[in-house]
N, C-alpha and C positions, 0 to 999 in steps of 0.2 A: 821243681813242680810245675808244670805247665797250666795252659788253660783246659778248663774241661774237667771232667769228673776225673779224680785219680785212679789209677789201676789199683784193683783189688787183688789181694794174694789168695791163694786158697785157703790159708791157715785163718787170714781175717774172715773170708766167706762163711768157715764152716763156725767159727766161734759168734759171729754175728747172728747165724741162722741158728744157733743153740740157745739164744737169750729170749726168755719170756718176760714180760711186761709184768709189773707188779706196782702198787701204790706207792707212791714216794713218802716218806717219814718227814713229816713237818719240823723243821729245825729253826725256826725262825730267831732263836737267842745266840746262835752260835755265830762266833767270831773268827774271820779267817785272814790269817796273816800274809803278806807278800811272800809267794813261793820261795822256799829255802830248801828244806828238805823232804822227800816222799813221805807218806803217810797214809794210813789205809782208813779212809774216812767213808761210811757207809751210809751217811745222812745226805737229804737233798736238802734246799734252801728255796725260801719264798721268793717270788719274782720281785716284791720290794728289796729284799737284801742281795739279788743279783747283781744289780748294776754297781756298787760299789766295790764288790767283790771282784767283779769282771775287769773294774777301773784298776784294783791294785795291782792284779796280773798282767794288765795291758801297759801300765806304764812300767812296771820291773821288765817286762819284754822288750818294750820298745826301748829303753834305755841301754839294754844289754847289747840291741841290733844296731845302735847309732855307735856306742864304743867300739864295736867289731866293723862299722862302715859297710853292713849288709842290710841296711831296714828294710830296703825295696824288696829283696827276695825273701826276708821273712814275713814280711806283710802279705806278700803276694802267696806265699806258702800257705800260709794260714788262712787265707781269704779264700784260697780253692779248696781246701778242707771244711771249711765251715760252709761252702756251697756244696760240697758233698754230703755233709751232715743233714744241711736243710734239705735236701732232695730225696732223702732216705727216710720215711716216718720209722722203719723198722728199726735204723739205727739211731735214731733221734731217741725211740722210748728206749733203746738199750744203754746209752750214754746216760738217761736220767734214771734209769734203775738202781736203787741203792742196794738190792740184793745179788748185783752182779759186782766182782771184786774190782778195785780199782787198776789191777795188775791186768786184768781180762781185757778192761776196756784200753788200758794202754797199748796193747800188744795189738788189738784192731785197730786202733787209731795210726798205730806204727806200719801195719802194711797197708794202708791206705796213701802213706806219703809218700811212696815210691820214691824219687830222686829228689826230694825236697832238701833244702838247706840244711846241714847240720845243726846249726842253731836253731831252726824251726823244729826239728824234730825232737830237740831236747827239751824245747818249751812245752811242745805239746806233751811229752813223756811226763813232766813236771807237774803239769796241769792236772792230767788225768791221774797221775799218783797220788796227787793231793785232794781226789775225790770231787774235782771240778771240770770233768769234761763236758758236761752237760752246758758249760758256760763258752767253749770254743767259738759258737757263734757271735755272741755278744762280744767275746774278746775281741776277734777277727775285726767286728765293726768300729771297734774302737781304737783297732791298731789304725785301720785306715783313716779315721779323723786324725789320729796323731800324725802319720805321715803328710797327709795333707796339709796341717797346721804346720809340719816343719817344712814343707816345701812353700807355705806361702799361699795355698789353696783353700778351698773350704769343701765340705762335702754335704749333698743335699740330699736325703731320703725320700725318695717319689714312691708313693703307693699307688697301684691301678689296678683296675679288676681284671687286666690282661695284658699280655707281653704288649710292651711298647715298640713300635718300628723302629729302626735305625733313623729316620728322618725325624721323627718327632724326640728321640731322645738327643739329636743333634742340636734341635731347635731349643728344646729346653736347658742344656747346657750352653748356649750362646744368650740366652734372654738371661739367665741366672748370672752369668759372667758379667754382663753388662749391667744389671742392676746391682752387684756387689763391687763390681771393680777388679774381682779376682778369678781365678780360675777355679771352676766349681766340678766335683767330682761327684757322678749320680750314682747312688746306691738304690738299686730297684727293688721294690718289692710287690707281688702279685696277691692281692686280696680281694677275693669275690664280694667280700662284704661291702666294700665300697660302691658296687654297683657299676658305677661308670665315672667319667672324670678323673681327676687327681688330686691327692694328697701331698703336700709338700713340707717337710720340714728341713729347715736351714737355720743351722745353731738353736736360737730361741723363738725364731720366726716361724709359724706355722700358717700355711695356707690351705683351707680345705677347699676344695674347688669340686667335690665329690657328690654323685646323687644323692649318696647316703647323707650326705652332710646338709644337703637341700633338703631333703625330706624331714630330717631332724628339727631343722630351724623354722621349717612350717609347723610341723608338731608343736614346737613349744610355743610359737607366736598363736596357733589356735586354741591351746589350752592355758595360754594366759588370762588372768583376768582382765576383763575390759572395765578400765577405769576411766570414767568420763570426767 
């Protein structure tokens, strides 16, 4: 799978088009194992539970990819698929819809995979059949971090109100590399809510240089009790 949005097959388009959004079913108590055999789960999970479940999947997928010595291709293919999901609100809603069968979700995703690596296709199929298709963007993000760590690099998530220019991205990468002493990969997120500036998350370090952050800090200072 190359860069950009993967090709959509006619069948995938038809399946996605016929899916309607329904409210998810809360299942905070459900425990999800490392992916082994497909199962037909029709429940969704809370955001709090999502991270550790996605971590178990990414750990298993990355271990298998390392063993097959195709970790770069697998991570690239899942990242491209995750980007396609993030760019399509209807698809994102469909994957989170508990009334749509896991088999249908797996078929739609397989149609989007194009000429992806076989291991990547099998991983996506397992995730979807296990009822975790909506976690694919999070799984892909963690896989990128795993790959970076494997290469001795770090991943920084940079959130901005609008797309960054190539010059700004290069400057950020160089500055972060100089500060950490390691190569730094950027994961870019656009969020109009930050208003302006940048929010940088690098491991446990968080730098909030956004306008929204400054306004929040100012508001807190204005509302804080005046102690003499």
